[in-house]
C-alpha positions in Angstrom: 78.8 45.2 19.8 76.2 47.5 21.3 74.3 47.7 18.1 74.3 43.8 17.8 72.9 43.6 21.4 70.2 46.1 20.7 69.2 44.3 17.5 69.0 41.0 19.4 66.9 42.5 22.2 64.5 44.1 19.7 64.2 40.8 17.8 63.8 38.8 20.9 61.0 41.2 22.2 59.3 41.1 18.8 59.4 37.3 18.7 57.9 37.2 22.2 55.1 39.6 21.2 54.3 37.5 18.1 54.3 34.3 20.1 51.9 35.8 22.6 49.7 37.0 19.8 49.6 33.4 18.6 48.4 32.4 22.0 45.5 34.9 21.9 43.3 31.8 21.7 44.2 30.7 25.2 47.0 29.1 27.1 47.3 25.4 28.0 49.6 24.2 30.8 50.1 20.6 32.0 49.0 19.8 35.5 49.3 16.7 37.7 48.1 13.5 36.1 45.4 11.4 37.7 47.2 9.1 40.2 45.2 6.1 39.1 44.3 4.1 35.9 44.1 5.7 32.5 40.4 5.8 31.4 37.8 7.4 29.3 34.0 8.0 29.1 33.3 8.9 32.7 32.0 12.1 34.3 33.7 15.4 35.3 32.1 18.3 37.1 32.8 21.3 39.4 31.5 21.8 42.9 32.7 25.0 44.7 36.4 25.5 44.2 37.2 21.9 43.3 36.9 19.6 40.3 35.7 16.0 40.4 36.0 13.1 38.0 35.4 9.4 38.1 33.8 6.3 36.6 34.6 5.4 33.0 36.3 2.4 31.4 39.8 1.3 30.4 40.5 1.3 26.7 40.2 -2.4 26.0 36.9 -2.5 27.8 38.0 -5.1 30.4 37.4 -2.9 33.4 34.9 -0.2 34.4 35.6 2.1 37.3 33.6 3.3 40.3 36.3 5.5 42.0 35.9 9.2 42.4 38.6 11.9 42.7 38.8 15.5 43.7 41.2 18.0 42.1 42.5 21.0 44.1 43.8 23.7 41.7 45.4 25.7 44.5 48.1 23.0 45.1 47.7 20.9 42.0 46.8 17.7 43.9 44.3 14.8 43.6 42.4 13.3 46.5 40.4 10.1 46.4 36.8 10.6 47.6 33.9 8.2 48.3 33.6 5.5 45.7 30.5 5.5 43.5 28.2 2.8 45.2 26.2 1.9 42.2 27.3 -0.4 39.4 30.6 0.6 37.9 29.8 2.2 34.6 30.8 4.4 31.7 29.2 7.0 29.4 26.5 8.1 32.0 24.8 11.5 31.9 25.3 14.0 34.8 24.4 17.5 36.0 25.2 19.6 39.1 22.8 21.5 41.3 24.4 23.5 44.1 26.8 21.2 46.1 25.3 18.0 44.6 26.1 16.1 41.4 23.7 13.7 39.9 24.9 10.7 37.8 22.3 9.1 35.7 22.0 6.0 33.4 25.0 4.8 31.3 26.4 1.3 30.6 27.6 -1.2 33.2 30.7 -3.3 32.8 28.7 -5.9 30.8 27.5 -3.1 28.3 24.0 -3.2 29.8 22.2 0.1 30.0 21.1 1.1 33.5 18.5 3.6 34.7 19.9 4.3 38.1 20.2 7.9 39.4 22.7 8.7 42.2 23.5 12.0 43.9 26.9 12.9 45.3 26.9 15.5 48.2 30.3 17.1 48.3 29.7 18.7 51.7 29.6 15.2 53.4 31.3 13.1 50.7 28.4 10.7 50.4 26.4 9.1 47.6 22.6 8.5 47.8 20.4 6.7 45.4 17.4 8.6 44.0 14.4 7.7 41.9 15.4 5.9 38.7 15.5 7.7 35.4 12.1 6.9 33.7 13.3 7.0 30.2 15.1 4.1 28.4 18.4 3.3 29.9 21.1 4.5 27.4 24.7 5.1 26.5 26.1 8.7 26.3 23.2 10.9 27.3 23.9 14.5 28.2 22.7 16.7 31.1 22.7 20.3 32.3 21.0 22.2 35.1 19.0 25.4 35.3 18.1 26.6 38.8 17.1 23.7 41.0 16.1 21.5 38.0 18.3 19.0 36.1 17.8 18.1 32.5 18.9 14.8 30.8 18.3 13.3 27.4 19.6 12.2 24.0 21.9 9.2 24.0 22.1 5.8 22.3 20.3 2.4 22.8 23.3 0.0 23.1 21.2 -3.0 22.0 19.6 -1.5 18.9 22.0 1.4 18.2 19.1 3.7 18.0 19.6 7.4 19.0 17.2 9.3 21.2 16.1 13.0 21.4 13.8 12.9 24.4 14.6 15.3 27.3 13.6 14.8 30.9 13.5 17.3 33.8 14.5 16.3 37.3 13.0 18.1 40.3 15.3 18.0 43.4 12.5 18.9 45.8 10.2 16.0 44.8 12.8 13.5 43.5 10.6 13.2 40.3 11.1 13.2 36.6 8.9 15.0 34.0 9.0 14.6 30.2 9.8 17.9 28.4 9.9 19.0 24.8 12.1 16.8 22.6 15.6 18.1 21.7 15.2 20.3 18.6 18.0 18.7 16.5 18.5 15.2 15.1 18.5 12.3 17.6 22.1 11.6 18.7 24.5 10.2 21.2 27.8 11.4 22.3 26.8 15.1 22.4 28.0 17.8 24.8 25.8 19.9 27.0 26.3 23.1 29.0 24.4 25.8 31.0 25.0 29.5 30.5 22.8 32.3 32.0 19.9 29.9 32.7 19.8 28.5 29.3 20.9 25.0 28.2 23.1 24.2 25.2 23.5 20.9 23.4 26.1 20.5 20.6 27.8 18.0 18.4 27.2 14.2 18.6 26.7 11.3 16.3 23.4 10.4 14.5 23.3 6.6 14.0 20.4 6.7 11.5 22.3 8.8 9.0 25.7 7.7 10.2 26.9 11.3 10.4 28.9 13.2 13.0 27.4 16.6 13.7 28.6 20.2 14.3 25.4 22.0 15.2 24.4 23.7 18.5 21.0 24.2 20.0 19.8 26.5 22.9 17.1 25.5 25.4 14.9 28.0 27.1 12.7 26.8 30.0 10.4 29.7 29.3 8.2 28.1 26.7 10.1 24.7 26.9 11.6 25.7 23.5 14.7 24.7 21.5 16.4 27.1 19.1 19.1 26.3 16.6 22.1 28.6 16.7 25.1 29.0 14.4 26.9 25.7 13.7 30.6 25.3 14.5 32.8 26.1 11.5 35.3 23.4 12.4 35.1 19.6 12.0 32.1 17.8 13.3 32.7 16.0 16.6 31.3 13.4 18.8 32.5 12.5 22.4 33.9 16.0 22.7 34.5 17.7 26.1 34.4 21.2 27.4 33.5 23.7 30.1 31.9 27.1 30.6 33.9 30.3 31.5 31.7 33.4 31.8 29.3 33.5 28.9 31.5 31.3 26.7 31.3 27.6 26.0 34.8 26.0 25.3 34.5 22.7 23.6 36.7 20.4 21.6 38.8 17.2 21.3 36.4 14.4 20.4 36.3 12.3 17.2 34.7 11.9 13.9 33.0 8.5 14.3 32.8 7.9 10.5 36.6 8.4 10.1 37.8 6.9 13.4 39.8 10.0 13.8 40.4 11.9 17.1 41.3 15.6 17.5 43.1 18.1 19.7 41.2 21.1 18.3 39.3 23.5 20.6 36.6 26.1 20.0 34.9 28.9 21.9 31.2 29.6 21.4 30.1 33.0 22.6 26.5 32.6 23.7 25.9 36.4 23.6 27.1 37.0 20.0 26.4 33.5 18.6 29.9 33.4 17.2 32.5 30.6 17.2 36.3 31.3 17.6 39.1 28.9 17.1 41.1 28.3 20.3 44.6 26.9 21.0 44.7 23.1 20.4 45.1 20.8 23.4 48.9 20.3 23.7 48.6 16.6 24.6 47.6 13.7 22.3 44.4 13.6 20.2 41.6 12.1 22.2 37.8 11.6 22.7 35.6 11.0 25.8 37.9 13.1 27.9 37.0 14.5 31.4 36.6 18.2 31.9 35.4 21.0 34.2 35.9 24.7 35.0 37.1 26.3 38.2 36.9 30.1 38.4 38.6 31.6 35.3 40.2 28.3 34.1 39.1 25.1 32.4 40.6 21.7 33.0 40.6 18.7 30.6 42.4 15.4 30.4 42.3 11.6 30.4 40.2 10.2 27.5 41.2 7.8 24.8 42.2 7.5 21.1 40.6 5.3 18.6 41.8 4.7 15.0 41.8 1.7 12.7 45.3 0.8 13.9 45.9 2.6 17.2 44.1 2.4 20.6 45.1 4.2 23.7 43.9 5.7 27.0 45.4 8.6 28.9 45.6 10.0 32.4 47.4 13.3 31.7 45.6 16.5 32.6 45.8 20.2 31.5 44.7 23.6 32.5 43.2 26.1 30.0 43.4 29.8 30.6 41.4 32.0 28.2 44.0 34.7 27.6 42.9 38.1 26.2 46.0 39.0 24.2 45.0 40.2 20.7 48.0 42.0 19.1 50.8 44.6 19.1 48.6 47.5 20.2 48.1 45.9 23.6 51.9 45.7 24.3 52.2 49.3 25.3 51.7 50.8 28.7 52.1 54.5 29.7 55.0 54.9 32.0 52.7 56.6 34.5 50.8 53.3 34.9 53.5 50.6 35.3 57.3 51.0 35.4 59.8 48.1 35.6 63.3 48.6 37.2 66.0 47.6 37.0 65.6 46.4 33.4 67.6 44.4 32.4 67.7 42.5 35.7 69.3 39.5 37.3 65.8 38.2 38.1 65.0 40.5 41.0 63.1 43.6 40.0 60.3 46.0 41.1 57.1 47.1 39.5 56.0 50.6 40.3 52.3 51.6 39.9 51.3 55.2 40.0 47.7 55.2 39.0 46.4 51.7 39.8 43.8 51.2 42.6 42.0 48.2 44.0 42.7 44.5 43.5 45.0 43.6 40.5 46.5 40.5 39.0 50.1 40.4 37.8 51.1 37.6 35.4 54.4 36.9 33.6 54.8 34.9 30.4 57.9 33.5 28.8 58.8 33.6 25.1 56.8 30.5 24.3 53.7 31.9 26.0 53.8 29.8 29.2 52.8 31.6 32.4 55.7 31.5 34.9 54.4 33.8 37.6 51.0 35.0 38.9 50.2 37.1 42.0 47.3 39.2 43.2 48.0 42.5 45.1 45.5 44.9 46.6 47.5 47.9 47.8 50.7 49.8 47.6 52.6 51.4 44.7 55.6 48.9 44.6 55.6 45.2 44.0 59.0 43.4 44.3 59.3 40.3 42.1 61.8 37.5 41.7 62.3 35.4 38.6 65.8 34.2 39.3 64.7 30.6 38.8 63.8 31.4 35.2 66.3 31.1 32.2 67.7 34.3 30.7 65.5 36.0 28.1 62.6 38.4 27.6 59.4 38.1 29.5 56.0 39.9 29.1 54.4 41.3 32.3 50.6 41.5 32.1 48.6 43.6 34.6 44.9 43.1 35.0 43.0 45.8 37.0 39.2 46.0 36.9 38.3 46.0 33.2 41.8 47.3 32.0 44.8 45.3 30.9 48.4 46.7 30.7 51.6 45.2 29.4 55.4 45.7 29.9 58.5 43.5 29.6 61.5 42.5 31.6 64.8 41.2 30.3 66.6 38.7 32.6 70.3 38.3 32.1 
């Protein structure tokens, strides 16, 4: 009997390690759904420690939205904020500078392109209209910010189905727009844009002239007003993709191939330092395009959006958190006993971690056998940390300790 138990524990632990290795590309967990209508093609952004999303359209196109919502990651709740006072719209461009978000152009509920520019001040929960965008009103432009300047461009002319590649700079101090160098790639709509380390990035999209969905990425440097093509994504080409920035990495995915009317759940990481793409874990929900997304601290958030095929149409309001985990293989699942001990082990759910050489602020996380995070706690001092997982089912769990630039692992068996 003892040999059978030992074999089971070894197998169970090995399966857990392998499962976590499969989750080396990040962990998705479902969060609270938006407490309002399902929608797609609006805006999502981060200000401070909160995420915001709003605007958009329902899937059959009969209603555009002007409501705005704030997401609080600390308690997983949504709060309705001041409604957008301009025309209800979908597919606008946007960028964030400090505690203010700028929403520009897009299509109104009658599919007419507008050139309005509105700014939302999160500190006072108020919208203010600014000088109109001087370019052609358009569908699905993209925006990003560098310093106190915003940049907006590309997009589609709804009436002629012509794509643009013009880029405009917005100066917050003068409330004025200035034409900059055209985007370096093909004219397109439905692209994705991001800012990393004072450089802008535009990727993916759909070129209406060639009727092709794109997988390229371009970097913009304000020094010299110059665009440089970087390594294209090795995955499928996408338009209406969504994503966020964590550290020096751009995480982007979902979206669709417009020529195939096929939506995706796939997600990719682009490392702006190494110019390398890495496949990430797929979104666990349904395939979708035109989703809403933002990043808060070390996590990304994505949800809502819609699905479009030749036979199926849908809109969603589910919402997910993405954590870019660092697990890479068996070699990391080994911690010297003088760093982190676990006792008693096995346990009924109550156990203690003993640290003998850990100093400063650390993060303890616990994962179950399918890679879901079930516990997370920061601690700053002391050599003992008492933990309780009595509410979790029996099984083997991995304990991950992050301290400074080091990561350590151990396991606990709950009877």
